[in-house]
C-alpha positions as CSV (number, residue, x, y, z in Angstrom):
1,M,-5.2,-28.4,-4.9
2,V,-7.0,-25.2,-4.4
3,G,-6.9,-23.0,-7.5
4,L,-4.6,-23.2,-10.7
5,K,-1.7,-25.6,-10.7
6,P,1.4,-24.4,-11.2
7,T,2.8,-24.1,-15.0
8,D,6.1,-25.5,-16.1
9,I,6.5,-22.2,-18.1
10,P,7.7,-19.1,-15.9
11,P,5.9,-16.1,-16.1
12,S,7.4,-13.5,-18.1
13,A,8.4,-10.0,-16.9
14,T,5.4,-8.4,-18.7
15,I,3.1,-10.8,-16.8
16,K,4.4,-10.2,-13.8
17,F,4.1,-6.3,-14.2
18,L,0.3,-6.5,-15.6
19,G,-0.6,-9.3,-13.0
20,A,0.9,-7.2,-10.3
21,G,-0.9,-4.1,-11.0
22,T,-4.5,-5.9,-11.4
23,A,-3.9,-8.1,-8.3
24,G,-3.5,-4.5,-6.4
25,C,-6.5,-3.1,-7.7
26,I,-8.5,-6.3,-6.4
27,A,-7.0,-6.1,-3.0
28,D,-7.7,-2.4,-2.8
29,L,-11.2,-2.9,-3.8
30,V,-11.7,-5.4,-0.9
31,T,-10.0,-3.2,1.8
32,F,-10.3,0.2,0.9
33,P,-12.6,0.8,4.0
34,L,-9.8,-0.3,6.2
35,D,-7.5,1.9,4.3
36,T,-9.5,5.2,4.7
37,A,-10.4,4.2,8.7
38,K,-6.6,4.1,9.1
39,V,-5.9,7.5,7.2
40,R,-8.6,9.2,9.7
41,L,-7.0,7.5,12.9
42,Q,-3.6,8.7,11.7
43,I,-4.6,12.3,11.2
44,Q,-6.4,12.3,14.4
45,G,-4.7,14.6,17.1
46,E,-3.3,17.4,14.4
47,S,-5.8,19.9,15.4
48,K,-5.6,21.4,18.9
49,A,-9.0,20.7,19.2
50,S,-8.5,16.8,19.0
51,K,-6.4,16.9,22.0
52,N,-9.5,17.3,24.1
53,R,-11.0,13.4,24.8
54,K,-14.5,15.1,24.2
55,N,-13.7,16.2,20.7
56,V,-12.2,12.9,19.7
57,K,-14.0,11.8,16.8
58,Y,-12.8,8.2,16.0
59,K,-12.3,5.4,18.3
60,G,-11.0,2.1,17.1
61,V,-11.3,0.7,13.5
62,F,-14.9,-0.4,13.6
63,G,-15.9,2.9,15.4
64,T,-14.1,4.9,12.8
65,I,-15.9,3.1,10.1
66,T,-19.3,3.3,11.9
67,T,-18.9,6.9,12.5
68,M,-17.9,7.8,9.3
69,V,-21.2,5.9,7.9
70,R,-23.1,7.6,10.4
71,M,-22.0,11.0,9.6
72,E,-20.8,10.9,5.8
73,G,-22.6,8.0,4.2
74,P,-21.3,4.9,3.6
75,Q,-19.9,6.1,0.5
76,S,-17.2,7.6,2.2
77,L,-15.4,4.7,2.7
78,Y,-14.5,4.7,-0.8
79,N,-13.3,8.3,-0.9
80,G,-10.7,8.4,-3.4
81,L,-11.0,4.8,-4.7
82,V,-10.2,6.0,-8.1
83,A,-6.9,7.5,-7.4
84,G,-6.5,4.3,-5.4
85,L,-6.9,2.2,-8.3
86,Q,-4.7,4.5,-10.5
87,R,-2.1,4.3,-7.9
88,Q,-1.9,0.5,-7.6
89,M,-2.0,0.0,-11.4
90,S,1.3,2.1,-11.6
91,F,2.5,1.3,-8.0
92,A,1.9,-2.6,-7.6
93,S,2.9,-2.8,-11.2
94,I,6.5,-1.7,-10.7
95,R,7.2,-2.5,-6.6
96,I,5.5,-5.8,-7.2
97,G,5.7,-6.8,-10.7
98,L,9.2,-6.1,-11.3
99,Y,10.8,-7.4,-7.8
100,D,11.8,-10.8,-9.4
101,S,13.6,-9.1,-12.5
102,V,15.7,-6.5,-10.1
103,K,16.3,-9.4,-7.8
104,Q,17.7,-11.2,-10.8
105,L,19.8,-8.5,-11.9
106,Y,21.5,-8.0,-8.4
107,T,22.3,-11.7,-8.1
108,P,25.9,-12.3,-9.0
109,K,25.9,-14.9,-12.1
110,G,26.3,-18.2,-11.4
111,S,25.0,-18.3,-7.7
112,D,22.9,-20.8,-6.9
113,S,20.6,-18.4,-4.3
114,T,19.8,-15.3,-3.6
115,S,20.7,-13.9,-0.5
116,I,19.2,-11.6,1.8
117,F,20.9,-8.6,1.4
118,T,19.9,-9.1,-2.3
119,R,16.3,-9.3,-2.1
120,L,16.3,-6.2,0.6
121,L,18.3,-4.3,-2.3
122,A,15.8,-5.4,-4.8
123,G,12.9,-4.5,-2.6
124,C,14.3,-0.8,-1.9
125,T,14.9,-0.3,-5.6
126,T,11.5,-1.2,-6.8
127,G,9.7,0.5,-3.8
128,A,11.6,3.8,-4.5
129,M,11.0,3.5,-8.4
130,A,7.2,3.0,-7.4
131,V,6.9,6.1,-5.4
132,T,8.5,8.3,-7.7
133,C,6.2,7.3,-10.6
134,A,2.8,7.1,-8.7
135,Q,3.4,9.7,-6.0
136,P,0.5,12.0,-7.5
137,T,-2.0,9.5,-7.2
138,D,-1.1,8.8,-3.4
139,V,-1.3,12.5,-2.4
140,V,-4.9,12.7,-4.2
141,K,-6.0,9.2,-2.6
142,V,-4.8,10.6,0.8
143,R,-6.8,13.9,0.5
144,F,-9.9,12.3,-0.6
145,Q,-9.7,9.7,2.7
146,A,-8.7,12.5,5.0
147,H,-11.5,14.9,3.8
148,I,-14.7,14.9,5.8
149,R,-17.8,15.7,4.3
150,V,-20.9,15.4,6.4
151,V,-24.1,14.1,4.3
152,G,-25.1,16.9,1.6
153,G,-22.1,18.9,2.7
154,P,-19.8,20.7,-0.1
155,K,-17.3,18.7,-1.7
156,K,-13.7,19.4,-1.5
157,Y,-13.0,18.1,-5.2
158,N,-15.6,17.4,-7.9
159,G,-13.6,14.4,-8.8
160,T,-10.4,12.8,-9.2
161,V,-9.4,15.2,-12.1
162,D,-10.3,18.1,-10.4
163,A,-8.2,17.0,-7.4
164,Y,-5.1,16.8,-9.6
165,R,-5.9,20.4,-10.9
166,T,-6.7,21.8,-7.7
167,I,-3.5,20.8,-5.8
168,A,-1.2,21.7,-8.8
169,R,-3.3,25.1,-9.1
170,E,-3.0,26.1,-5.5
171,E,0.3,24.3,-4.3
172,G,1.9,24.0,-7.6
173,V,2.8,20.8,-9.3
174,K,5.5,20.3,-6.5
175,G,2.3,19.4,-4.4
176,L,1.4,16.3,-6.1
177,W,4.9,14.9,-4.9
178,K,4.3,16.0,-1.5
179,G,6.1,13.6,1.1
180,T,8.1,11.8,-1.8
181,L,10.9,11.3,0.8
182,P,8.9,9.8,3.8
183,N,6.9,7.9,1.1
184,I,10.3,6.4,-0.6
185,T,11.2,5.6,2.8
186,R,8.2,4.3,3.7
187,N,7.7,2.0,0.6
188,A,11.4,0.7,0.6
189,I,10.8,-0.4,4.2
190,V,7.1,-2.0,3.1
191,N,8.6,-3.6,0.3
192,C,11.4,-5.4,2.2
193,G,8.7,-6.4,4.7
194,E,5.9,-7.6,2.3
195,L,8.2,-9.1,-0.7
196,V,11.3,-10.4,1.0
197,T,9.3,-11.8,4.0
198,Y,7.0,-13.3,1.5
199,D,9.5,-14.7,-0.7
200,L,11.4,-16.2,2.4
201,I,8.3,-17.8,4.2
202,K,6.9,-19.3,0.7
203,E,10.5,-20.6,0.1
204,T,11.1,-22.3,3.3
205,L,7.4,-23.7,3.1
206,L,8.3,-25.6,-0.1
207,K,11.8,-26.4,0.7
208,Y,11.2,-28.2,3.7
209,H,7.9,-29.7,2.0
210,L,5.6,-28.0,4.6
211,M,3.3,-27.2,2.3
212,T,2.6,-27.4,-1.7
213,D,2.7,-24.4,-4.0
214,N,-1.0,-23.7,-3.6
215,F,-3.4,-21.4,-1.8
216,P,-2.9,-22.3,1.8
217,C,0.9,-21.8,1.0
218,H,0.4,-18.2,-0.3
219,F,-2.2,-17.4,2.2
220,V,0.4,-18.0,5.2
221,A,3.4,-16.2,3.7
222,A,1.1,-13.0,2.9
223,F,-0.2,-13.1,6.3
224,G,3.3,-13.1,7.7
225,A,4.2,-10.6,5.3
226,G,1.7,-8.3,6.2
227,F,2.4,-8.4,9.7
228,C,6.1,-7.9,9.4
229,A,5.5,-4.7,7.1
230,T,3.0,-3.2,9.5
231,V,5.4,-3.4,12.3
232,V,8.2,-2.0,10.8
233,A,6.6,0.4,8.4
234,S,3.9,1.9,10.8
235,P,5.8,5.0,12.2
236,V,6.9,5.8,8.8
237,D,3.3,5.7,7.5
238,V,1.8,7.7,10.2
239,V,4.4,10.5,9.1
240,K,3.8,10.5,5.8
241,T,-0.1,10.4,6.1
242,R,0.3,13.5,8.2
243,Y,2.5,15.3,5.9
244,M,1.0,14.9,2.8
245,N,-2.5,15.8,4.2
246,S,-1.1,19.1,5.8
247,I,-2.0,22.3,4.7
248,P,1.0,24.6,3.2
249,G,3.1,25.9,5.8
250,Q,2.0,23.4,8.5
251,Y,5.4,21.7,8.5
252,K,8.5,22.9,7.1
253,N,9.2,19.3,6.0
254,A,8.8,15.5,7.0
255,L,11.3,15.8,9.5
256,N,9.9,18.6,11.1
257,C,6.4,17.1,11.1
258,M,8.0,13.8,12.7
259,L,9.5,16.1,15.4
260,T,6.2,18.0,16.1
261,M,4.2,14.7,16.3
262,V,6.9,13.3,19.1
263,V,6.8,16.9,21.1
264,K,3.0,17.3,20.9
265,E,1.8,13.9,21.1
266,G,4.5,11.8,22.3
267,P,6.2,8.6,20.6
268,S,3.1,6.6,20.7
269,A,1.6,8.9,18.0
270,F,3.8,6.7,15.6
271,Y,1.6,3.9,16.1
272,K,-1.8,5.5,15.7
273,G,-4.0,3.5,13.6
274,F,-1.7,0.2,13.9
275,M,-4.8,-2.0,14.1
276,P,-6.4,-1.0,11.0
277,S,-3.1,-0.8,9.5
278,F,-2.5,-4.2,10.2
279,L,-6.1,-5.2,9.4
280,R,-5.9,-3.3,5.9
281,L,-2.1,-4.3,5.2
282,G,-2.4,-7.8,6.4
283,S,-6.1,-8.7,4.5
284,W,-4.5,-6.6,1.5
285,N,-1.2,-9.0,1.4
286,V,-3.3,-11.8,1.5
287,V,-5.8,-10.6,-1.2
288,M,-3.1,-9.3,-3.4
289,F,-0.4,-12.4,-3.2
290,V,-3.2,-14.9,-3.6
291,S,-4.6,-13.2,-6.5
292,F,-1.2,-12.8,-8.0
293,E,-0.3,-16.0,-8.0
294,Q,-3.4,-17.2,-9.6
295,L,-3.2,-14.3,-12.3
296,K,0.2,-15.1,-13.2
297,R,-0.8,-18.7,-13.9
298,L,-3.8,-17.6,-15.8
299,M,-2.1,-15.4,-17.8
300,V,0.8,-18.3,-18.6
301,L,-2.1,-20.4,-19.8
302,A,-3.6,-17.6,-21.8
303,Q,-0.1,-17.1,-23.5
304,V,0.4,-20.7,-24.3
305,A,-3.3,-21.3,-25.6
306,W,-2.5,-18.0,-27.7
307,E,0.7,-19.3,-28.9
308,S,-0.6,-22.8,-29.8
309,P,-1.5,-23.2,-33.3
310,F,-4.2,-25.6,-32.4
């Protein structure tokens, strides 16, 4: 068996909450360059200049990463990391850590199994709750990732705290919650794609004894969850990124942003950055869920050791 063995004691809601946030941070540290590349590809095409093929700056996932390293230095791949980690500690803790608790809350008493509808409802609920709390961190993260700064060039923000202050000063406090509606929509979809798919795949693998509850099982379930989430959430993700990164007045609202994309760039614009989205979301899910499962077991063992009199 790979990793820690399953424990007989189920993890508490607190352990799940803390474990999810920590696992989200670990996953972000590993996959952040892919997330930054995804953002750059998604916003490409917003300006008139970028319609000209000669002016297209980024081509493909690794081409984007290579161009960024050459023009802006290796550190540009981790622009917004601090805000990203802040986001995961509040965001992943809620949407992933509270999922089981909300699922149990929605499950009728006396029921032996949880329906798919109940799982979807729980995923939508925790996804919406997480966005409401963590939206400012997401806005700051996207602004850092989208900002192109050549080596030695001026900085847009002097650190993460300055970014919060600048956005609030220039766009009002509501600017920190810019794009909340499309983000809630996106994360409700992503949560259902990730958590419900992971839940169902893992449950099926264990039910039919195809795998045991260890690393390979978690890896397969997480990979499937990442692919499903990317397919269903990519259109909303592109709109969210464009809208949150837009200057004041560029779009009237998220719907206007979506319609502008369709008119100017065609429906294919909704899947801009799909490959980095999948590479990022797929790898993020694998790292996060594998880490989450191990962290839960580790925390339970630590809790038992702490409460043990000897």
